[in-house]
C-alpha positions, 0 to 999 in steps of 0.5 A: 500500500502506498499510503497516499491519496493524491498524486500531482503530475503535469500535462505536457502541453506539446503532447496534447496540443502539438502546435501549442494551438487549440486547433490541433489536438492529439487524441493519443495525447488526450487518451494517455492522460485519460488512462492515467487519471482513470487508473489513479481514480480506480485506486482511490488516488485523487489527481492534482493536475499541473497545466504548465511545468516548463514544457512550452511547445516549440512552435510557441517558443519560436514566437518568443515564448512567455515574453510574447504577450499573446502567450496568455491567450494561447495558455487560456485556450489550452487550459480550456481544452484541458478543463473541458476534457478532464474536468469531470475527473479532476478536481485539483488544478495548478495553472503554472509551476514555479513561475519565478523559475520559468522567468529565470530562463528569460533573464539569465542563462539559468533555465531554458530557453536561456535567453539572457535578456535581463531587464527585458524578456524576464519582465515581459515573461513575468507579466505574461505568466501572471496574465496567463494564470489569471486568464485560466483561473477566470475561465475556470471560475466563470465557465467550469467551476459551477459544474465541475466543483474543482479548485484552481491555483498556482504553485510558487517556489519556496526559495 
């Protein structure tokens, strides 16, 4: 017996929306996560799903990644697909994992994409990440919360 009743995992944006856009959806990607979630629930384990854990689809990174303000809209649409697809099974959602660390990849060569554009790209990425979280949160709150009865938040790093 494992002695835990929740399991947190991340959905790979690229796996379910290969181009990063919501007009190309991978059935195989969705099926993978349906099977995972179904197995967790069958074993009495509640899934806690993170939508973004540092795995931005390459086509979106090619557009500037999180430094591009349009990313907030792309993320909202991605989140909407996930809420619609899995919301009847998932009650715990995390929008973005450790946004401060993500920003580190734009302002210095600490993490991918290693842009080293301190004072520019890092500030743009920070603003866009916060907007993306807010847009996904508001979408869940206005469209899905009443029927799905879930909770949604963000994961901040402790250091």
